[in-house]
BAFI-3210 file (N, C-alpha, C; in Angstrom, 3 decimals, decimal comma, padded with zeros to 6 digits):
// residues 238
n [1|2|3|4|5|6|7|8|9|10|11|12|13|14|15|16|17|18|19|20|21|22|23|24|25|26|27|28|29|30|31|32|33|34|35|36|37|38|39|40|41|42|43|44|45|46|47|48|49|50|51|52|53|54|55|56|57|58|59|60|61|62|63|64|65|66|67|68|69|70|71|72|73|74|75|76|77|78|79|80|81|82|83|84|85|86|87|88|89|90|91|92|93|94|95|96|97|98|99|100|101|102|103|104|105|106|107|108|109|110|111|112|113|114|115|116|117|118|119|120|121|122|123|124|125|126|127|128|129|130|131|132|133|134|135|136|137|138|139|140|141|142|143|144|145|146|147|148|149|150|151|152|153|154|155|156|157|158|159|160|161|162|163|164|165|166|167|168|169|170|171|172|173|174|175|176|177|178|179|180|181|182|183|184|185|186|187|188|189|190|191|192|193|194|195|196|197|198|199|200|201|202|203|204|205|206|207|208|209|210|211|212|213|214|215|216|217|218|219|220|221|222|223|224|225|226|227|228|229|230|231|232|233|234|235|236|237|238]
n.u [-049,361|-046,291|-044,748|-044,467|-043,590|-042,500|-039,886|-039,858|-041,758|-043,019|-042,813|-043,954|-043,139|-044,591|-044,234|-042,070|-041,388|-042,404|-040,844|-038,342|-038,946|-039,568|-037,067|-035,698|-036,879|-035,759|-036,692|-036,486|-037,912|-039,211|-039,490|-039,536|-040,249|-038,713|-038,046|-037,493|-035,435|-033,546|-031,059|-030,097|-032,363|-035,051|-036,607|-039,854|-041,024|-042,558|-044,121|-046,551|-046,811|-046,547|-045,266|-047,583|-047,965|-045,426|-045,295|-047,358|-046,318|-044,295|-045,581|-046,308|-046,773|-047,878|-048,689|-047,694|-049,207|-050,086|-052,692|-052,473|-050,048|-050,065|-051,996|-055,484|-056,538|-054,448|-054,178|-056,639|-056,326|-054,327|-055,588|-057,664|-056,263|-055,827|-053,963|-052,891|-053,428|-052,269|-053,227|-051,906|-052,659|-051,933|-052,392|-051,650|-049,476|-050,586|-051,586|-049,499|-048,460|-050,709|-050,859|-048,337|-048,508|-050,614|-049,417|-047,237|-048,639|-049,934|-047,779|-046,969|-045,252|-043,913|-045,739|-044,590|-042,879|-044,686|-044,195|-043,050|-044,706|-046,475|-049,034|-049,398|-051,425|-050,586|-048,635|-048,722|-046,225|-045,148|-043,183|-044,042|-044,525|-044,091|-044,536|-043,607|-044,315|-044,245|-043,704|-044,873|-047,540|-047,401|-047,519|-048,438|-047,994|-050,959|-053,496|-054,441|-052,530|-049,753|-047,200|-047,758|-048,776|-046,531|-044,820|-046,231|-046,102|-043,405|-043,044|-043,730|-045,868|-047,974|-048,651|-050,405|-052,231|-054,903|-055,882|-057,554|-058,103|-055,747|-053,377|-052,919|-053,008|-051,043|-049,671|-046,361|-046,451|-049,000|-048,795|-046,973|-048,422|-049,652|-047,904|-045,249|-042,647|-040,540|-039,562|-039,825|-038,175|-038,479|-036,586|-037,961|-041,358|-040,750|-037,574|-036,268|-033,714|-030,704|-030,836|-033,433|-033,821|-034,245|-036,855|-038,315|-037,816|-039,376|-041,404|-040,338|-037,301|-035,506|-035,180|-033,589|-034,762|-034,841|-036,743|-037,559|-037,526|-039,681|-041,887|-041,776|-043,002|-042,862|-040,194|-038,432|-039,781|-039,751|-037,085|-037,026|-038,898|-037,542|-035,385|-036,637|-037,712|-035,373|-034,535|-036,562|-036,050|-033,527|-034,015|-035,719|-034,068|-032,706]
n.v [019,436|018,313|017,006|016,476|014,872|011,375|011,184|013,174|012,550|012,468|010,076|008,093|005,097|002,551|-000,098|-002,694|-004,497|-003,107|-000,813|-001,910|-002,627|-000,117|001,155|-000,510|000,251|002,669|004,794|006,655|006,633|009,336|008,846|006,027|002,884|001,711|-000,852|-001,097|-001,665|000,643|002,374|005,474|006,844|008,723|007,444|006,749|005,559|002,322|-000,454|-000,938|001,162|003,891|007,267|009,417|012,223|013,130|012,109|013,514|016,100|015,899|016,180|014,325|013,051|010,588|007,896|004,679|001,776|-001,353|-003,707|-005,828|-005,549|-003,006|-000,673|-000,085|002,145|003,973|004,512|005,750|008,028|009,396|009,840|011,451|013,719|014,649|013,297|011,282|007,811|004,627|001,380|-001,754|-005,222|-008,431|-011,768|-013,997|-015,403|-014,668|-012,171|-010,415|-009,225|-007,568|-005,778|-004,586|-003,253|-001,495|000,054|001,180|002,677|004,556|006,046|007,167|005,730|003,434|000,430|-002,565|-005,213|-008,168|-010,990|-014,364|-015,646|-018,140|-020,262|-023,223|-026,141|-028,262|-031,197|-034,794|-035,592|-033,475|-031,947|-032,161|-029,574|-027,776|-024,487|-022,479|-019,277|-017,921|-018,169|-019,118|-017,671|-020,662|-020,194|-020,551|-020,321|-020,388|-021,407|-019,312|-017,311|-015,277|-016,402|-019,167|-019,647|-019,111|-021,154|-023,396|-023,081|-023,455|-026,119|-027,262|-028,569|-027,084|-028,075|-026,888|-025,572|-026,175|-025,826|-023,917|-020,532|-017,898|-017,714|-020,004|-020,998|-023,421|-026,121|-027,583|-030,315|-031,092|-030,772|-032,719|-035,026|-034,743|-035,164|-034,140|-033,557|-031,816|-029,024|-025,701|-023,086|-019,771|-016,627|-014,410|-013,401|-014,029|-014,674|-017,500|-019,673|-021,672|-022,363|-023,065|-025,494|-028,043|-027,854|-027,428|-029,736|-031,656|-032,003|-032,424|-032,754|-029,695|-026,840|-023,860|-020,840|-017,924|-015,383|-013,051|-013,749|-015,429|-013,906|-011,273|-009,502|-008,566|-006,835|-008,915|-011,269|-013,157|-014,140|-015,179|-017,203|-018,886|-019,579|-020,989|-023,027|-024,315|-025,153|-026,981|-028,998|-029,787|-030,766|-032,839|-034,767|-035,770]
n.w [021,088|019,570|017,460|013,888|011,783|011,355|012,493|014,397|016,210|019,451|021,666|024,326|025,763|027,526|027,550|027,585|025,406|023,244|023,362|022,671|020,041|018,859|019,027|017,326|014,980|014,627|016,097|018,893|022,041|024,108|026,717|028,943|030,653|033,710|033,208|030,594|027,651|027,196|027,589|029,001|028,265|029,563|032,448|033,556|035,881|036,602|034,810|036,018|037,716|036,585|036,396|036,188|036,156|035,390|032,836|031,564|031,698|029,837|027,464|025,300|021,924|021,703|023,846|024,389|025,457|027,060|027,196|028,952|030,343|031,476|033,529|033,332|034,602|034,592|031,879|031,443|033,025|031,645|029,174|030,034|030,554|028,082|026,572|023,929|023,675|022,792|023,008|023,065|022,337|022,737|022,211|020,870|018,323|015,906|016,345|016,254|013,788|012,881|015,106|015,090|012,667|013,233|015,223|013,802|011,900|013,517|014,222|011,919|010,349|007,863|007,270|008,772|007,040|006,208|008,262|008,814|010,544|012,328|013,709|014,229|014,943|017,697|017,119|017,440|018,291|019,630|022,140|025,531|027,769|030,838|031,928|034,243|035,690|038,001|041,553|044,783|045,053|042,987|039,539|036,082|032,492|030,634|028,257|025,429|025,416|024,386|024,814|025,049|022,521|020,923|021,783|020,910|018,123|017,835|018,336|020,750|023,351|025,538|028,705|030,424|028,928|028,767|031,307|032,334|032,484|031,803|033,156|035,073|038,522|039,760|041,426|041,463|042,233|041,431|038,675|038,076|037,873|035,453|033,398|031,977|029,605|029,831|031,894|031,132|032,227|032,641|032,527|033,296|034,095|036,762|038,025|037,353|038,366|038,644|041,325|041,781|040,695|041,925|043,007|040,644|039,188|040,279|038,599|035,921|033,927|034,056|031,966|031,461|030,164|027,996|029,171|027,883|025,173|025,237|026,072|025,123|022,464|018,970|017,608|018,156|017,669|015,429|015,464|018,044|017,812|016,067|017,703|019,795|018,294|017,481|019,997|020,634|018,750|019,577|022,186|021,588|020,608|022,710]
ca.u [-048,471|-045,212|-044,169|-045,228|-043,146|-042,120|-038,652|-040,056|-042,839|-042,646|-043,507|-043,627|-043,464|-044,700|-044,217|-040,687|-041,227|-042,650|-039,636|-037,355|-039,374|-039,406|-035,635|-035,346|-037,388|-035,030|-037,421|-036,171|-038,944|-038,759|-039,503|-039,845|-040,289|-037,399|-037,810|-037,278|-034,038|-033,240|-030,130|-029,989|-033,678|-035,751|-037,525|-040,979|-041,666|-042,669|-045,281|-047,767|-046,870|-045,875|-045,434|-048,526|-047,699|-044,206|-045,624|-048,157|-045,417|-043,490|-046,431|-046,022|-047,762|-048,518|-048,195|-048,013|-049,434|-050,557|-053,845|-052,096|-048,900|-050,308|-053,287|-056,501|-056,707|-053,389|-054,548|-057,749|-055,795|-053,622|-056,575|-058,397|-055,393|-055,693|-052,840|-053,299|-052,923|-052,492|-053,085|-051,760|-053,233|-051,351|-052,682|-051,112|-048,587|-051,350|-051,873|-048,291|-048,377|-051,695|-050,545|-047,186|-049,010|-051,391|-048,458|-046,511|-049,567|-050,148|-046,553|-046,647|-044,169|-044,381|-046,097|-043,504|-043,112|-045,253|-043,202|-043,398|-045,221|-047,597|-049,385|-050,034|-051,875|-049,508|-048,760|-048,652|-044,864|-044,684|-042,718|-044,964|-043,748|-044,719|-043,814|-043,972|-043,939|-044,171|-043,763|-045,444|-047,990|-046,958|-048,376|-047,864|-048,749|-052,005|-053,895|-054,858|-051,441|-048,724|-046,148|-048,222|-048,887|-045,179|-044,316|-046,914|-045,535|-042,018|-043,015|-043,991|-047,262|-048,089|-049,550|-051,384|-053,052|-056,319|-056,127|-058,512|-057,435|-054,536|-052,219|-053,451|-052,220|-050,964|-048,483|-045,577|-046,898|-050,160|-048,343|-046,245|-049,376|-050,117|-046,940|-044,509|-041,314|-039,568|-039,975|-039,131|-038,195|-038,020|-035,855|-038,912|-041,362|-039,987|-036,259|-035,895|-032,288|-030,258|-031,200|-034,804|-033,891|-034,823|-038,310|-038,871|-037,677|-040,453|-042,252|-039,587|-036,027|-035,690|-034,343|-033,770|-034,924|-034,908|-038,120|-037,878|-037,892|-040,970|-042,996|-041,681|-043,403|-042,486|-038,944|-037,707|-040,660|-039,319|-035,852|-037,380|-039,563|-036,490|-034,592|-037,412|-037,788|-034,092|-034,533|-037,451|-035,355|-032,438|-034,555|-036,351|-033,039|-032,054]
ca.v [018,364|018,961|016,364|016,456|013,727|010,227|011,384|014,131|012,105|012,338|008,862|007,464|003,670|001,908|-001,533|-003,012|-005,072|-002,027|000,013|-002,620|-002,544|001,263|001,386|-001,238|001,041|003,921|005,838|006,615|007,280|010,401|008,266|004,595|002,369|001,280|-002,218|-001,050|-001,737|001,930|003,128|006,894|007,446|009,026|006,432|007,364|004,548|000,957|-000,730|-000,897|002,403|004,989|008,612|010,032|013,658|013,325|011,834|014,644|017,239|015,695|016,540|013,412|012,861|009,285|006,983|003,302|000,923|-002,689|-004,032|-006,787|-005,112|-001,723|-000,562|000,708|003,420|004,888|004,928|006,688|009,275|010,081|010,292|012,557|014,885|015,006|012,580|010,156|006,520|003,446|000,197|-002,986|-006,416|-009,586|-013,039|-015,088|-014,988|-014,060|-010,777|-009,589|-008,396|-006,484|-004,777|-003,828|-002,366|-000,446|000,920|001,930|003,639|005,624|006,844|007,688|004,924|002,397|-000,836|-003,546|-006,305|-009,366|-011,996|-015,754|-016,181|-019,068|-020,880|-024,490|-026,999|-029,165|-032,550|-035,801|-035,766|-032,250|-032,124|-031,633|-028,739|-026,918|-023,216|-021,652|-017,862|-017,352|-019,130|-018,527|-018,998|-021,128|-019,868|-020,992|-019,795|-021,268|-021,165|-017,948|-016,376|-015,181|-017,371|-020,516|-019,692|-019,210|-022,491|-024,345|-022,931|-023,937|-027,568|-027,694|-028,610|-026,546|-028,965|-026,087|-024,823|-026,452|-025,847|-022,886|-019,282|-017,633|-017,919|-020,809|-021,325|-024,874|-026,539|-028,591|-031,674|-031,357|-030,882|-033,980|-036,053|-034,486|-035,786|-033,234|-034,025|-030,837|-027,739|-024,550|-022,114|-018,507|-015,664|-013,403|-012,325|-014,493|-015,095|-018,849|-019,941|-023,001|-022,656|-023,572|-026,727|-029,168|-027,649|-027,563|-031,088|-032,517|-032,202|-032,988|-032,046|-028,258|-026,120|-022,436|-020,160|-016,467|-014,928|-012,038|-014,469|-016,083|-012,999|-009,989|-009,633|-007,435|-006,909|-010,156|-012,438|-014,186|-014,761|-015,966|-018,410|-019,775|-020,105|-022,025|-024,170|-025,024|-025,812|-028,144|-030,055|-030,274|-031,556|-034,046|-035,773|-036,229]
ca.w [020,650|018,851|016,288|012,653|011,006|012,185|013,253|015,476|017,080|020,855|022,098|025,602|025,719|028,829|027,256|027,223|024,074|022,283|023,372|021,870|018,644|018,397|018,829|016,114|013,853|014,565|016,812|020,326|022,856|025,007|028,060|028,971|032,020|034,202|032,728|029,149|027,221|026,563|028,437|028,722|028,044|030,811|032,967|034,272|036,711|036,100|033,958|036,840|038,517|035,891|036,934|035,256|036,061|034,615|031,434|031,067|031,537|028,627|026,333|024,190|020,870|021,890|024,880|024,035|026,620|026,724|028,036|029,988|031,135|032,147|034,197|032,630|035,309|034,146|030,526|031,576|033,572|030,565|028,198|030,649|030,467|026,678|025,975|023,082|024,145|021,964|023,855|022,306|022,974|022,049|022,872|020,055|017,243|014,817|016,687|016,198|012,588|012,914|016,115|014,607|011,618|013,898|015,890|012,788|011,303|014,495|014,295|010,594|009,795|006,946|007,917|008,644|006,101|006,855|008,599|008,516|011,798|012,210|014,984|013,899|016,044|018,104|016,595|018,494|018,775|020,277|023,513|026,529|028,688|031,847|031,923|035,403|035,582|039,347|042,655|046,011|044,611|041,683|038,401|034,813|031,350|030,151|026,882|025,127|025,693|023,356|025,099|024,726|021,064|020,379|022,070|020,033|016,783|017,862|018,460|022,119|023,805|026,886|029,441|031,161|027,978|028,992|032,743|032,739|032,796|031,026|034,028|036,174|039,707|039,826|042,156|040,750|042,531|040,588|037,287|037,937|037,475|034,090|032,507|031,115|029,227|030,326|032,454|030,562|033,318|032,058|033,348|033,760|035,087|037,922|037,534|037,751|038,182|039,047|042,721|041,811|039,909|042,675|043,042|039,301|038,650|040,768|037,421|034,794|033,789|033,844|031,008|031,710|028,874|027,993|029,334|026,884|023,950|025,414|026,353|024,423|021,068|018,126|016,852|018,386|017,575|014,476|015,949|019,227|017,324|015,549|018,817|020,489|017,382|017,607|021,299|020,542|018,007|020,419|023,288|021,029|020,306|023,944]
c.u [-047,464|-044,795|-045,067|-044,847|-042,711|-040,895|-038,842|-041,185|-042,312|-043,480|-043,021|-044,047|-043,457|-044,729|-042,803|-040,510|-041,505|-041,437|-038,552|-037,681|-039,186|-037,936|-035,145|-035,810|-036,672|-035,719|-037,136|-037,259|-038,358|-038,759|-039,971|-040,021|-038,886|-037,070|-037,457|-035,792|-033,631|-032,333|-030,054|-031,298|-034,372|-036,707|-038,601|-041,755|-041,697|-043,885|-046,584|-047,894|-046,141|-046,170|-046,285|-048,245|-046,458|-044,461|-046,403|-047,264|-044,546|-044,257|-046,169|-047,139|-048,543|-047,862|-048,638|-048,081|-049,886|-051,648|-053,502|-051,007|-049,158|-051,723|-054,231|-056,666|-055,660|-053,682|-055,656|-057,275|-055,077|-054,602|-057,384|-057,597|-055,149|-054,538|-053,365|-052,631|-053,239|-052,225|-053,018|-052,404|-052,802|-051,675|-052,178|-050,175|-049,345|-051,708|-050,686|-048,271|-049,430|-051,378|-049,324|-047,606|-049,790|-050,474|-047,720|-047,396|-049,789|-048,946|-046,152|-045,484|-044,725|-044,717|-044,953|-043,881|-043,710|-044,167|-043,673|-043,958|-046,398|-047,864|-050,113|-050,485|-050,738|-049,718|-048,462|-047,251|-044,321|-044,283|-043,683|-044,158|-044,657|-043,883|-044,276|-043,548|-043,854|-044,152|-044,213|-046,426|-047,416|-047,992|-047,659|-048,591|-049,750|-052,311|-054,304|-053,813|-050,440|-047,644|-046,539|-048,325|-047,507|-044,605|-044,946|-046,341|-044,123|-041,920|-043,183|-045,499|-047,298|-049,108|-050,598|-052,320|-054,542|-056,711|-057,166|-057,789|-056,142|-053,275|-052,676|-052,465|-052,205|-049,625|-047,706|-046,035|-048,110|-049,736|-047,645|-047,162|-049,880|-049,188|-046,302|-043,145|-040,232|-040,294|-039,158|-039,271|-037,632|-037,327|-036,723|-040,325|-040,724|-038,665|-035,907|-034,426|-031,969|-030,700|-032,625|-034,932|-034,583|-036,338|-038,940|-038,865|-038,513|-041,349|-041,508|-038,233|-036,247|-034,680|-034,623|-033,753|-035,043|-036,378|-038,511|-038,247|-039,299|-042,130|-042,936|-042,015|-042,901|-041,195|-038,258|-038,520|-040,117|-038,051|-036,133|-038,045|-038,539|-035,697|-035,353|-037,608|-036,521|-034,024|-035,399|-036,756|-034,234|-032,958|-035,176|-035,334|-032,344|-032,562]
c.v [018,924|018,301|016,426|015,278|012,609|010,483|012,304|013,735|011,895|011,196|008,441|006,008|003,099|000,388|-001,913|-003,579|-004,044|-001,100|-000,615|-002,506|-001,144|001,581|000,674|-000,528|002,381|005,080|005,687|007,327|008,401|009,919|006,823|004,168|001,945|-000,149|-002,251|-001,049|-000,467|002,755|004,592|007,601|007,623|007,902|007,120|006,292|003,187|000,777|-000,601|000,392|003,550|006,326|009,408|011,525|013,947|013,095|012,994|015,857|017,122|016,063|015,634|013,415|011,569|008,562|005,582|002,469|-000,450|-003,093|-005,001|-006,251|-003,842|-001,672|000,348|002,080|004,435|005,388|005,972|008,038|010,080|010,639|011,467|013,852|015,309|014,338|011,403|008,873|005,447|002,232|-001,053|-004,140|-007,632|-010,849|-014,239|-014,530|-014,262|-012,605|-009,854|-008,669|-007,279|-005,402|-003,950|-002,829|-001,207|000,553|001,790|003,010|004,825|006,558|007,437|006,969|003,903|001,123|-001,825|-004,648|-007,502|-010,402|-013,380|-016,418|-017,101|-019,668|-022,193|-025,252|-027,945|-030,559|-033,546|-035,956|-034,530|-032,540|-031,449|-030,861|-028,006|-025,657|-022,367|-020,204|-017,192|-018,486|-018,382|-017,407|-019,368|-020,765|-020,294|-020,300|-020,856|-020,979|-019,713|-016,907|-016,394|-016,241|-018,786|-020,697|-019,851|-020,608|-023,526|-024,295|-023,477|-025,448|-028,099|-027,769|-028,172|-027,367|-028,191|-025,313|-025,033|-026,442|-024,825|-021,628|-019,144|-017,874|-018,721|-020,978|-022,842|-025,280|-027,581|-030,019|-032,064|-031,581|-032,207|-035,099|-035,902|-035,128|-034,821|-033,844|-033,124|-029,692|-026,674|-023,421|-020,784|-017,590|-014,499|-013,878|-012,720|-015,035|-016,465|-019,077|-021,344|-023,349|-023,177|-024,947|-027,862|-029,053|-027,934|-029,011|-032,123|-032,884|-032,952|-032,286|-030,586|-027,708|-024,640|-021,686|-018,653|-016,022|-013,865|-012,691|-015,044|-015,098|-011,658|-010,207|-008,423|-007,694|-008,262|-011,407|-013,521|-014,887|-015,631|-017,272|-019,405|-020,398|-021,184|-023,244|-025,002|-025,780|-027,074|-029,293|-030,652|-031,200|-032,867|-035,144|-036,290|-037,624]
c.w [019,641|017,545|015,068|011,774|011,912|013,054|014,447|016,409|018,495|021,444|023,469|025,494|027,127|028,693|026,802|025,820|022,981|022,213|022,510|020,385|018,085|018,134|017,572|014,856|013,720|015,255|018,310|021,118|023,713|026,452|027,972|030,427|032,437|033,761|031,244|028,791|026,481|027,469|028,021|028,457|029,393|031,205|033,805|035,044|036,059|035,215|034,741|037,653|037,814|036,563|035,941|035,078|035,221|033,127|030,833|030,804|030,286|027,356|025,122|023,146|021,089|023,056|024,485|025,309|026,137|027,703|029,154|030,903|031,931|032,709|033,414|033,277|034,873|032,732|030,573|032,093|032,494|029,534|028,741|030,604|029,018|025,967|025,150|023,564|023,104|022,837|022,996|023,073|022,171|022,836|022,075|018,997|016,139|015,103|016,390|014,980|012,573|013,932|015,727|013,532|012,232|014,588|014,880|012,171|012,233|014,572|012,950|009,946|008,804|007,712|007,732|007,669|006,838|007,108|008,215|009,759|011,545|013,575|014,720|015,133|016,410|017,525|017,703|019,078|019,483|021,719|024,476|027,581|029,673|031,937|033,105|035,165|036,950|040,353|043,912|045,699|043,244|040,624|037,128|033,669|030,902|028,692|026,685|025,424|024,549|023,568|024,726|023,213|020,420|020,602|021,148|018,625|016,708|018,018|019,862|022,373|025,265|027,674|030,235|030,232|028,219|030,459|033,198|033,160|032,019|031,847|035,248|037,318|039,837|040,427|041,355|041,013|041,700|039,141|037,055|037,475|036,055|033,068|031,540|030,793|029,801|031,030|031,737|031,562|032,820|033,062|033,796|033,412|036,427|037,399|038,094|037,416|038,696|040,470|042,853|041,161|040,668|042,731|041,693|038,822|039,384|039,591|036,322|034,745|033,410|032,847|031,214|030,373|029,075|028,072|028,323|025,561|024,050|025,511|025,625|022,956|020,284|017,388|016,996|018,065|016,640|014,946|017,167|018,821|016,772|016,695|019,582|019,602|017,436|018,928|021,263|019,826|018,841|021,517|022,780|020,754|021,554|024,349]
res [m|t|g|t|g|p|a|s|r|r|v|v|s|l|v|p|s|v|t|e|t|l|l|g|w|g|l|t|p|v|a|v|t|r|f|c|p|a|p|g|v|l|a|v|g|g|t|k|n|p|d|i|e|a|i|i|e|l|d|p|d|l|v|v|m|d|r|e|e|n|r|a|a|d|a|q|a|l|e|s|a|g|i|a|v|l|a|t|h|i|t|s|l|t|d|v|q|p|e|l|t|r|l|a|t|a|l|g|l|p|a|p|e|p|g|t|l|s|s|p|a|p|h|s|s|a|l|r|v|w|v|p|i|w|r|r|p|w|m|a|i|g|g|g|t|y|g|s|s|l|l|r|a|a|g|f|h|n|v|c|a|g|q|g|g|r|y|p|c|i|d|p|a|e|v|a|g|v|g|a|d|y|v|l|a|p|s|e|p|y|k|f|t|e|r|h|r|v|e|l|e|v|v|a|p|a|v|f|v|d|g|q|d|l|f|w|w|g|a|r|t|e|a|a|l|r|r|f|g|d|l|a|m|t|l|a|t|r]
***
């Protein structure tokens, strides 16, 4: 391994939100996934199919992965080759600060300042929303997820939070009976657009939202929380 100080650390990031955070900290990875926001940086495949041999050849000091976004088999292959792996795991807003601190420590960087993140219980006036993340089959975010936690803190109530499973398969016709005020249709992982409005509005009026704000944690978390809080206030006055 080559690096000795934070500036010379050779890091491969296989997590788009981590890549965004590292760049915000002034550390450019030596390689990333093709989904990462790092123009000009070497791409070594996707989150689910990274080029393990290419990563090993780069001889990185650390590969950052995520337990949900990446495959355990790929982490094991890298570790078997003697590559250090740090695997993040985020299921709520309360996980963000500890994971950022763990990441910074592993890179020899100062721990980030504690933010103002919180995850209060939804109140009775919280807007009830359905948040699909895929179609064919239809899937939505459920409880025990970062996205659901962020929405709750912003003033929304996820109607699928108690449906069972973190990403329940549930058809819009079924959700219509639950009673949602709005559908929040994100731009990823499935890119919902205006052409899906008719399908979505079987449930409730659809609002298209930034999927990165909803699912990418780290550097953008506090701003994303503010933006969703502003959205909740706007929708509550309609």
